PLY file of the C-alpha trace (Angstrom):
ply
format ascii 1.0
element vertex 574
property float x
property float y
property float z
element edge 573
property int vertex1
property int vertex2
end_header
-16.92 -21.47 22.94
-18.66 -20.98 26.30
-22.23 -22.07 27.01
-23.78 -18.61 26.63
-22.06 -17.93 23.30
-23.05 -21.37 22.05
-26.71 -20.80 22.88
-26.55 -17.38 21.20
-25.09 -18.97 18.07
-27.98 -21.46 17.94
-30.57 -18.75 18.50
-29.25 -16.69 15.61
-29.04 -19.75 13.37
-32.72 -20.49 14.12
-33.67 -16.90 13.34
-34.76 -16.23 16.91
-32.18 -13.52 17.66
-30.24 -10.90 15.68
-26.66 -11.65 14.68
-23.75 -9.51 15.77
-22.94 -8.90 12.11
-24.67 -9.69 8.82
-22.91 -9.44 5.48
-25.60 -8.65 2.91
-25.84 -8.69 -0.87
-22.84 -10.85 -1.48
-22.31 -13.79 -3.83
-21.09 -16.57 -1.56
-18.87 -19.23 -3.10
-19.85 -22.61 -1.69
-16.65 -24.66 -1.83
-18.56 -27.82 -0.91
-20.76 -27.77 -4.02
-19.08 -25.31 -6.37
-22.18 -23.11 -6.42
-22.21 -19.34 -6.16
-25.20 -18.41 -3.97
-26.76 -14.98 -3.46
-27.16 -15.31 0.29
-26.27 -13.37 3.42
-23.84 -14.41 6.14
-24.93 -14.08 9.80
-22.05 -13.94 12.29
-22.00 -14.31 16.09
-18.68 -13.50 17.71
-15.99 -15.45 15.87
-18.37 -17.91 14.19
-20.76 -18.08 11.28
-24.25 -18.80 12.57
-26.04 -19.11 9.24
-25.69 -18.68 5.48
-29.04 -17.76 3.97
-31.68 -15.06 3.65
-33.88 -13.32 6.20
-31.34 -12.83 8.98
-31.10 -9.55 10.89
-27.97 -8.13 12.45
-27.03 -5.49 14.97
-24.48 -4.38 12.38
-24.97 -4.95 8.65
-22.48 -4.48 5.82
-23.56 -4.27 2.19
-21.10 -6.13 -0.03
-22.58 -4.71 -3.25
-22.56 -8.00 -5.13
-18.93 -8.85 -4.34
-17.98 -12.53 -4.25
-17.24 -13.91 -0.78
-14.74 -16.76 -0.40
-13.35 -18.42 2.73
-10.23 -16.94 4.29
-7.19 -18.21 2.41
-4.90 -20.84 3.95
-1.16 -21.15 3.37
-0.43 -24.82 4.01
3.33 -24.49 4.42
5.30 -21.36 5.19
8.38 -20.28 7.07
7.41 -16.97 8.63
11.09 -16.19 9.19
11.67 -16.09 5.43
9.55 -12.95 5.25
12.37 -11.41 7.31
9.66 -10.00 9.58
8.45 -10.91 13.05
5.05 -12.67 13.11
3.01 -9.50 13.73
4.52 -7.78 10.69
4.24 -10.91 8.56
0.54 -10.95 9.48
0.10 -7.35 8.36
1.50 -8.28 4.95
-0.51 -11.45 4.28
-3.84 -10.65 5.94
-4.20 -7.64 3.65
-4.09 -10.16 0.80
-6.82 -12.37 2.26
-4.74 -14.97 4.10
-6.24 -15.70 7.52
-4.54 -19.01 8.40
-1.02 -20.34 7.88
0.66 -23.62 8.77
4.11 -22.52 9.85
7.31 -24.45 10.33
9.69 -22.46 12.56
12.67 -24.61 11.73
14.64 -21.59 10.56
14.78 -20.02 14.01
14.96 -23.46 15.64
18.23 -24.11 13.80
19.58 -20.92 15.37
18.04 -20.90 18.86
16.46 -24.33 19.36
13.38 -24.70 21.54
13.72 -21.09 22.74
13.35 -19.94 19.14
10.18 -21.98 18.65
8.70 -20.62 21.88
9.54 -17.10 20.72
7.61 -17.61 17.47
4.59 -19.07 19.27
4.47 -16.23 21.79
5.07 -13.57 19.14
2.08 -14.82 17.11
-0.41 -14.92 19.98
-3.69 -13.06 19.47
-3.06 -11.88 15.90
-5.85 -11.65 13.27
-3.81 -14.27 11.42
-4.00 -17.76 12.93
-0.47 -19.15 12.87
-0.50 -22.91 13.44
2.81 -24.62 14.11
4.35 -27.88 13.00
7.34 -28.69 15.18
10.65 -28.79 13.26
11.55 -32.42 12.61
15.13 -31.98 11.44
17.26 -29.63 13.54
19.83 -29.79 12.10
18.59 -30.93 8.70
21.40 -33.51 8.44
24.72 -34.39 10.06
26.50 -32.56 7.22
25.87 -29.00 8.46
26.42 -27.28 11.80
23.36 -25.66 13.34
22.96 -23.63 16.50
20.84 -26.32 18.16
19.81 -29.95 18.01
16.27 -31.21 18.69
15.66 -34.88 19.42
12.37 -36.75 19.76
12.10 -36.02 23.49
12.64 -32.28 22.86
9.82 -32.27 20.31
7.45 -34.28 22.52
7.98 -31.72 25.29
6.66 -28.95 23.00
3.50 -30.69 21.81
1.48 -28.80 24.41
2.38 -25.37 23.04
-0.58 -23.39 21.62
-1.60 -24.12 18.01
0.79 -27.05 17.50
-0.53 -29.52 14.91
2.24 -32.08 14.54
5.63 -32.65 12.97
7.04 -30.35 10.28
8.56 -31.29 6.93
10.56 -34.48 7.41
13.65 -33.74 5.36
15.61 -36.80 6.43
14.12 -39.06 3.76
16.71 -41.86 4.19
16.10 -41.78 7.95
12.37 -42.18 7.44
12.55 -44.80 4.68
15.18 -46.94 6.40
13.83 -46.43 9.92
17.15 -45.12 11.18
17.70 -44.19 14.85
16.73 -40.61 15.63
14.35 -40.38 12.69
12.45 -43.46 13.83
11.84 -42.09 17.33
10.45 -38.83 15.94
8.13 -40.58 13.51
6.81 -42.97 16.15
6.20 -40.10 18.58
3.92 -38.32 16.08
2.08 -41.24 14.46
-1.25 -39.95 15.79
-0.60 -36.39 14.64
0.13 -34.69 11.34
3.51 -35.40 9.76
4.49 -33.04 6.95
6.78 -34.14 4.15
9.79 -32.96 2.19
10.60 -35.41 -0.59
11.89 -33.71 -3.75
12.17 -36.18 -6.60
11.38 -39.20 -4.43
9.33 -41.90 -6.15
8.92 -45.65 -6.48
9.49 -47.94 -3.47
11.16 -45.19 -1.46
8.07 -43.00 -1.80
5.92 -45.95 -0.74
8.01 -46.39 2.40
8.10 -42.66 3.09
4.30 -42.44 3.04
4.01 -45.65 5.07
6.10 -43.90 7.74
3.14 -41.57 8.31
3.94 -38.62 6.04
0.78 -37.22 4.43
1.64 -33.87 2.81
4.50 -32.66 0.61
5.40 -29.30 -0.95
8.55 -30.29 -2.86
7.17 -31.74 -6.12
9.01 -30.40 -9.14
7.18 -32.11 -12.02
3.59 -33.00 -12.81
4.48 -36.69 -12.95
6.01 -36.53 -9.47
2.95 -34.75 -8.07
0.60 -37.24 -9.71
2.46 -40.20 -8.21
2.29 -38.70 -4.73
-1.42 -37.96 -5.03
-2.06 -41.45 -6.40
-0.54 -42.89 -3.22
-2.75 -40.76 -0.97
-0.62 -37.70 -0.32
-1.86 -34.12 -0.35
0.43 -32.19 -2.70
1.03 -28.59 -1.67
1.64 -26.56 -4.82
4.39 -24.07 -4.04
4.98 -20.64 -5.53
7.78 -19.04 -3.55
10.28 -16.26 -4.19
12.96 -18.65 -5.47
11.08 -21.93 -6.01
8.32 -21.45 -8.56
6.63 -24.82 -9.12
3.01 -23.84 -9.75
3.00 -23.84 -13.54
4.97 -27.09 -13.73
2.46 -28.87 -11.47
-0.83 -27.55 -12.89
-0.99 -30.26 -15.62
-1.21 -32.88 -12.85
-4.48 -31.44 -11.50
-7.67 -32.99 -12.87
-11.34 -32.85 -11.82
-10.90 -36.33 -10.32
-7.86 -35.56 -8.14
-8.10 -31.80 -7.52
-9.22 -32.25 -3.91
-5.76 -33.66 -3.10
-3.99 -30.40 -4.01
-3.55 -27.24 -1.94
-1.39 -24.11 -2.16
1.71 -23.04 -0.24
4.28 -20.26 -0.44
7.08 -21.83 1.64
9.56 -18.92 1.48
8.65 -15.44 0.24
10.61 -12.26 0.75
8.83 -9.12 2.01
8.80 -7.25 -1.31
7.04 -10.13 -3.03
4.51 -10.43 -0.19
3.68 -6.73 -0.25
3.56 -6.31 -4.04
2.50 -9.70 -5.42
0.74 -11.16 -2.41
0.69 -14.60 -0.87
-1.80 -17.40 -1.55
-3.94 -14.93 -3.52
-1.03 -14.75 -5.98
-1.14 -18.54 -6.36
-4.87 -18.38 -7.07
-4.52 -15.62 -9.67
-1.70 -17.41 -11.45
-3.55 -20.73 -11.48
-6.73 -19.17 -12.88
-4.77 -17.21 -15.50
-3.10 -20.47 -16.56
-6.46 -22.08 -17.16
-7.30 -23.87 -13.90
-11.00 -23.86 -13.08
-11.56 -20.95 -10.64
-13.63 -23.09 -8.24
-10.80 -25.65 -8.10
-8.31 -22.86 -7.46
-10.33 -21.43 -4.57
-10.78 -24.90 -3.06
-7.01 -25.39 -3.22
-6.59 -22.13 -1.31
-9.20 -22.96 1.34
-11.07 -26.23 1.93
-8.40 -28.60 0.61
-5.73 -27.26 2.92
-8.06 -27.17 5.91
-8.99 -30.82 5.44
-5.41 -31.92 4.77
-4.40 -30.60 8.19
-7.59 -31.49 10.07
-8.72 -27.87 10.51
-12.44 -28.56 10.30
-13.49 -25.22 11.80
-12.36 -23.24 8.72
-11.79 -23.48 5.00
-15.45 -23.02 4.03
-18.39 -20.68 4.58
-20.97 -22.56 6.59
-22.80 -22.69 9.95
-20.48 -23.14 12.91
-17.33 -22.37 10.95
-14.89 -19.66 11.94
-15.85 -16.37 10.28
-12.69 -15.96 8.21
-13.94 -14.39 4.99
-12.63 -12.51 1.98
-14.70 -10.31 -0.33
-13.32 -10.03 -3.86
-14.67 -8.17 -6.92
-15.07 -11.42 -8.88
-13.33 -14.72 -9.52
-11.78 -13.11 -12.59
-10.52 -10.22 -10.44
-9.20 -12.14 -7.44
-7.99 -9.53 -4.96
-8.99 -8.88 -1.38
-11.36 -5.93 -1.03
-12.48 -6.77 2.51
-10.95 -9.32 4.89
-12.70 -10.61 7.99
-10.85 -12.66 10.62
-12.89 -14.32 13.37
-15.86 -12.14 12.46
-14.01 -8.82 12.55
-13.12 -6.58 9.60
-9.31 -6.49 9.72
-8.29 -5.26 6.26
-9.85 -3.28 3.42
-8.47 -2.46 -0.03
-5.04 -3.74 0.96
-4.85 -1.68 4.15
-5.04 -2.84 7.75
-8.21 -1.85 9.61
-8.52 -1.25 13.35
-6.09 -1.80 16.20
-3.98 -4.91 15.96
-2.28 -6.47 18.99
1.49 -6.17 19.23
2.66 -9.14 21.33
5.45 -8.21 23.73
8.00 -11.02 23.79
11.39 -11.42 25.44
13.94 -11.42 22.60
16.99 -12.18 24.72
17.38 -15.74 23.40
17.11 -14.76 19.74
19.58 -11.88 19.49
23.38 -11.80 19.29
23.72 -14.89 17.09
26.71 -14.00 14.86
30.01 -15.47 16.09
32.73 -15.31 13.43
36.48 -14.86 13.98
37.42 -12.41 11.23
41.17 -12.76 11.86
41.14 -16.51 11.24
38.86 -16.31 8.19
40.44 -17.35 4.88
38.99 -17.89 1.41
42.10 -19.52 -0.09
41.56 -22.70 -2.15
44.93 -24.29 -3.06
44.94 -25.95 -6.47
44.18 -29.66 -6.23
43.73 -30.56 -9.88
42.58 -29.15 -13.20
38.80 -29.57 -12.86
36.39 -28.85 -10.03
32.77 -29.27 -9.05
30.75 -26.05 -9.19
27.21 -25.50 -7.94
24.99 -24.53 -10.87
22.15 -22.14 -9.98
18.87 -22.68 -11.84
16.65 -19.57 -11.94
13.33 -19.89 -10.06
14.29 -23.25 -8.53
15.87 -24.44 -5.28
17.54 -27.49 -6.79
20.93 -26.99 -8.38
23.20 -28.77 -10.84
26.64 -30.27 -10.44
28.83 -28.69 -13.11
32.31 -30.07 -13.75
34.42 -27.13 -14.87
38.03 -26.47 -15.72
39.57 -24.53 -12.87
41.23 -21.14 -13.36
44.51 -21.41 -11.45
46.34 -18.25 -10.37
49.51 -18.43 -8.25
48.74 -21.99 -7.24
45.17 -21.29 -6.13
41.72 -21.78 -7.63
40.42 -18.37 -8.65
37.22 -16.66 -9.73
36.49 -16.63 -13.47
34.07 -13.82 -14.28
33.96 -14.63 -17.99
32.29 -17.94 -17.10
30.30 -16.50 -14.18
32.29 -18.68 -11.78
32.28 -17.07 -8.33
33.89 -18.14 -5.10
31.44 -19.36 -2.43
31.92 -19.78 1.31
29.66 -21.04 4.11
30.93 -19.91 7.51
29.69 -21.45 10.78
28.26 -18.56 12.80
26.50 -20.07 15.84
29.30 -21.53 17.99
32.47 -19.92 16.68
33.93 -23.26 15.55
35.85 -21.70 12.67
34.32 -24.14 10.17
34.38 -22.75 6.63
33.15 -24.65 3.57
34.68 -23.37 0.34
33.64 -23.88 -3.27
32.42 -22.25 -6.46
29.02 -21.28 -7.81
27.89 -20.50 -11.35
24.68 -18.64 -12.16
24.49 -15.80 -9.63
25.77 -13.43 -12.29
27.87 -11.04 -10.21
30.50 -9.20 -12.24
32.02 -7.41 -9.26
31.71 -7.21 -5.49
30.10 -9.75 -3.19
26.82 -10.59 -1.49
26.44 -12.23 1.91
23.79 -13.13 4.42
23.09 -14.87 7.72
20.07 -16.56 6.09
21.43 -19.92 4.92
18.84 -22.69 4.93
18.54 -24.68 7.07
21.46 -24.39 9.47
21.56 -20.66 8.77
25.26 -20.20 8.72
26.79 -17.16 7.06
26.96 -17.55 3.28
29.00 -15.29 1.00
29.63 -15.34 -2.75
31.85 -12.91 -4.57
34.01 -11.81 -7.44
36.97 -10.94 -5.20
38.13 -11.81 -1.72
38.35 -8.20 -0.49
34.65 -7.72 -1.15
33.83 -11.12 0.37
35.67 -10.33 3.60
34.01 -6.91 3.88
30.62 -8.51 3.29
31.14 -11.00 6.11
32.26 -8.22 8.44
29.20 -6.13 7.51
26.83 -9.00 8.38
28.61 -9.43 11.71
28.38 -5.69 12.45
24.62 -5.78 11.79
24.12 -8.66 14.19
22.79 -10.58 11.19
21.41 -9.51 7.86
21.86 -9.36 4.10
24.45 -7.15 2.41
25.88 -6.22 -0.99
29.45 -4.95 -1.10
31.93 -3.69 -3.67
35.48 -3.52 -2.44
35.38 -2.02 1.06
32.07 -0.24 0.47
28.69 -1.59 1.59
26.18 -0.60 -1.11
23.06 -2.30 0.27
21.93 -3.86 3.53
18.94 -5.33 5.35
19.61 -5.66 9.11
18.18 -8.89 10.60
19.11 -8.76 14.29
16.55 -11.35 15.46
18.32 -14.71 15.10
20.04 -13.31 12.01
16.75 -14.02 10.23
14.23 -11.30 11.02
14.04 -7.54 11.26
12.53 -5.62 14.16
11.16 -3.02 11.72
7.70 -2.72 10.06
7.15 -4.83 6.97
6.98 -1.83 4.62
10.38 -0.64 5.90
11.89 -4.10 5.36
10.35 -4.22 1.89
11.95 -0.88 0.95
15.31 -1.98 2.37
15.11 -5.19 0.35
14.20 -3.29 -2.83
17.26 -1.07 -2.39
19.46 -4.11 -1.72
18.24 -5.90 -4.84
18.79 -2.76 -6.92
22.36 -2.57 -5.61
22.89 -6.26 -6.41
21.61 -5.80 -9.94
24.20 -3.03 -10.31
26.81 -5.65 -9.38
25.62 -7.68 -12.36
23.15 -10.27 -11.04
20.11 -10.71 -13.34
18.22 -12.94 -10.88
14.86 -11.87 -9.44
16.20 -12.36 -5.90
19.80 -13.61 -5.72
19.70 -13.59 -1.90
16.99 -16.23 -1.84
19.16 -18.39 -4.11
22.24 -17.63 -1.99
20.44 -18.74 1.15
19.50 -22.11 -0.37
22.98 -22.95 -1.69
23.69 -24.39 1.76
20.56 -26.59 1.99
21.93 -30.11 1.77
18.54 -31.82 1.41
17.55 -30.48 -2.02
19.51 -31.87 -5.01
21.98 -31.75 -6.49
25.13 -30.07 -5.21
25.23 -27.89 -2.07
27.84 -26.41 0.26
27.73 -26.45 4.06
30.25 -25.21 6.62
31.65 -28.76 6.60
32.13 -29.14 2.85
30.61 -29.89 -0.53
27.58 -32.23 -0.47
26.17 -34.43 -3.23
22.55 -34.62 -2.08
21.74 -37.64 -4.25
24.57 -39.57 -2.60
23.72 -37.97 0.78
27.42 -37.57 1.43
30.37 -35.23 1.05
32.27 -35.09 -2.24
35.63 -33.46 -2.96
35.80 -30.13 -4.71
38.43 -31.40 -7.12
37.61 -33.97 -9.79
40.26 -36.38 -11.01
0 1
1 2
2 3
3 4
4 5
5 6
6 7
7 8
8 9
9 10
10 11
11 12
12 13
13 14
14 15
15 16
16 17
17 18
18 19
19 20
20 21
21 22
22 23
23 24
24 25
25 26
26 27
27 28
28 29
29 30
30 31
31 32
32 33
33 34
34 35
35 36
36 37
37 38
38 39
39 40
40 41
41 42
42 43
43 44
44 45
45 46
46 47
47 48
48 49
49 50
50 51
51 52
52 53
53 54
54 55
55 56
56 57
57 58
58 59
59 60
60 61
61 62
62 63
63 64
64 65
65 66
66 67
67 68
68 69
69 70
70 71
71 72
72 73
73 74
74 75
75 76
76 77
77 78
78 79
79 80
80 81
81 82
82 83
83 84
84 85
85 86
86 87
87 88
88 89
89 90
90 91
91 92
92 93
93 94
94 95
95 96
96 97
97 98
98 99
99 100
100 101
101 102
102 103
103 104
104 105
105 106
106 107
107 108
108 109
109 110
110 111
111 112
112 113
113 114
114 115
115 116
116 117
117 118
118 119
119 120
120 121
121 122
122 123
123 124
124 125
125 126
126 127
127 128
128 129
129 130
130 131
131 132
132 133
133 134
134 135
135 136
136 137
137 138
138 139
139 140
140 141
141 142
142 143
143 144
144 145
145 146
146 147
147 148
148 149
149 150
150 151
151 152
152 153
153 154
154 155
155 156
156 157
157 158
158 159
159 160
160 161
161 162
162 163
163 164
164 165
165 166
166 167
167 168
168 169
169 170
170 171
171 172
172 173
173 174
174 175
175 176
176 177
177 178
178 179
179 180
180 181
181 182
182 183
183 184
184 185
185 186
186 187
187 188
188 189
189 190
190 191
191 192
192 193
193 194
194 195
195 196
196 197
197 198
198 199
199 200
200 201
201 202
202 203
203 204
204 205
205 206
206 207
207 208
208 209
209 210
210 211
211 212
212 213
213 214
214 215
215 216
216 217
217 218
218 219
219 220
220 221
221 222
222 223
223 224
224 225
225 226
226 227
227 228
228 229
229 230
230 231
231 232
232 233
233 234
234 235
235 236
236 237
237 238
238 239
239 240
240 241
241 242
242 243
243 244
244 245
245 246
246 247
247 248
248 249
249 250
250 251
251 252
252 253
253 254
254 255
255 256
256 257
257 258
258 259
259 260
260 261
261 262
262 263
263 264
264 265
265 266
266 267
267 268
268 269
269 270
270 271
271 272
272 273
273 274
274 275
275 276
276 277
277 278
278 279
279 280
280 281
281 282
282 283
283 284
284 285
285 286
286 287
287 288
288 289
289 290
290 291
291 292
292 293
293 294
294 295
295 296
296 297
297 298
298 299
299 300
300 301
301 302
302 303
303 304
304 305
305 306
306 307
307 308
308 309
309 310
310 311
311 312
312 313
313 314
314 315
315 316
316 317
317 318
318 319
319 320
320 321
321 322
322 323
323 324
324 325
325 326
326 327
327 328
328 329
329 330
330 331
331 332
332 333
333 334
334 335
335 336
336 337
337 338
338 339
339 340
340 341
341 342
342 343
343 344
344 345
345 346
346 347
347 348
348 349
349 350
350 351
351 352
352 353
353 354
354 355
355 356
356 357
357 358
358 359
359 360
360 361
361 362
362 363
363 364
364 365
365 366
366 367
367 368
368 369
369 370
370 371
371 372
372 373
373 374
374 375
375 376
376 377
377 378
378 379
379 380
380 381
381 382
382 383
383 384
384 385
385 386
386 387
387 388
388 389
389 390
390 391
391 392
392 393
393 394
394 395
395 396
396 397
397 398
398 399
399 400
400 401
401 402
402 403
403 404
404 405
405 406
406 407
407 408
408 409
409 410
410 411
411 412
412 413
413 414
414 415
415 416
416 417
417 418
418 419
419 420
420 421
421 422
422 423
423 424
424 425
425 426
426 427
427 428
428 429
429 430
430 431
431 432
432 433
433 434
434 435
435 436
436 437
437 438
438 439
439 440
440 441
441 442
442 443
443 444
444 445
445 446
446 447
447 448
448 449
449 450
450 451
451 452
452 453
453 454
454 455
455 456
456 457
457 458
458 459
459 460
460 461
461 462
462 463
463 464
464 465
465 466
466 467
467 468
468 469
469 470
470 471
471 472
472 473
473 474
474 475
475 476
476 477
477 478
478 479
479 480
480 481
481 482
482 483
483 484
484 485
485 486
486 487
487 488
488 489
489 490
490 491
491 492
492 493
493 494
494 495
495 496
496 497
497 498
498 499
499 500
500 501
501 502
502 503
503 504
504 505
505 506
506 507
507 508
508 509
509 510
510 511
511 512
512 513
513 514
514 515
515 516
516 517
517 518
518 519
519 520
520 521
521 522
522 523
523 524
524 525
525 526
526 527
527 528
528 529
529 530
530 531
531 532
532 533
533 534
534 535
535 536
536 537
537 538
538 539
539 540
540 541
541 542
542 543
543 544
544 545
545 546
546 547
547 548
548 549
549 550
550 551
551 552
552 553
553 554
554 555
555 556
556 557
557 558
558 559
559 560
560 561
561 562
562 563
563 564
564 565
565 566
566 567
567 568
568 569
569 570
570 571
571 572
572 573
């Protein structure tokens, strides 16, 4: 803030000058004290000058007794998982009251490296949504998958000066952190004075002690209340996630008490566009928590002040003098939906619709297009019989973790084959960045397809091309369809593509408006349900079947991974 603006802010706070904007007749939720105060909010430029009575404004808005809460904060999100560029992601979430997100662009970094991160920073410049960035700590996530780039400690240190960078993103290499292994150690030491975000599903005991001692202070991967309570007890901030595929909120709510509630915040991690548009973002977390019995004041704090303090964002997260004027007017705490949204003192959304002219950052996309490199002629899905029993990945609805299921193989003509009666589909992860020809082959149970195949270039975190299917003809056509789109999600039956969402930007994001992407995704999911899948979003599950840092069994382009052992295991079981 320049000198003149600063003096103007003080003058308005003293009552010696009119504010640029005064919000009148609102019930302001004070997240510091838990009180609901009938006071006005005086705003100068982007800042709140005062919260009280008797202030005059050049412009005044009557809130008609609506409750005003701070702008909502998403403490951990991958913008790329919305399948929209940052400007379109902002249009979706700001309408729901989210004014700040802590993003981790490791999805695009795994495809395009530092150029991908720079693209995301530039593409989010000047938006009504403040998109902070934690630099991806694990590109690739492990040595067991092939990514399109590799970022070492020196690469990350070189990007610390980018706008809105807070620190180091979710540190998925838990063994590297706990054991102080080369590569991991250098990254942790480089960011000791900055925020280090965590990723430690199921980690407890001495390993959790060491992980936190390494400098990690936040974690969004808790799966049980006991796990969350242990992390909070050791000083962590637990980020309660409610994503499209990973729904942990209800499991974690029992861990939250009046004594420890300030150590919890909300995150969405990965949400597809249809869920963002229809269900919302952090506002959805708040509604669900309140409906489940959490004290509404606690829920709002988790969506605002707690997250701000966990990440050192002391200019937001509350309604008070000097704070950024990010505000949301809602009908009541019992009816938690954004009626009016203000970002930096400007009305930017009303009744779920965007207000005013929004900037559209113009960014060079050369480095983030043309990312699908697959040799269709060399591609094979054959799995010669190697025994009588095999390891299959077991999908668990609404969770990212999977099971290892030992199943009797169905052998046809000397090869392992699909078994639709047991929902046993063939699965392949195809390296798509460098044209290496790597293909990991296996089986998955729980996707529910009775015919056809689904495929996508979204395959966390290396983002190789993943395909699952009931027959190899459909699987091959699905891979070809993704390649023809330049990246995307498809559903296929035989040689016919029955649903598609083009994602030409890094094979992760669309260049279309969010409502268009949402409609495309709805049509794709409808087509996939017609193929037999009962899952809410089978593509989100498909994309995480390749993530070799969340237990138990996953498949990369290099082979089948037992995450607990942190090593490859054979498909066939003796």
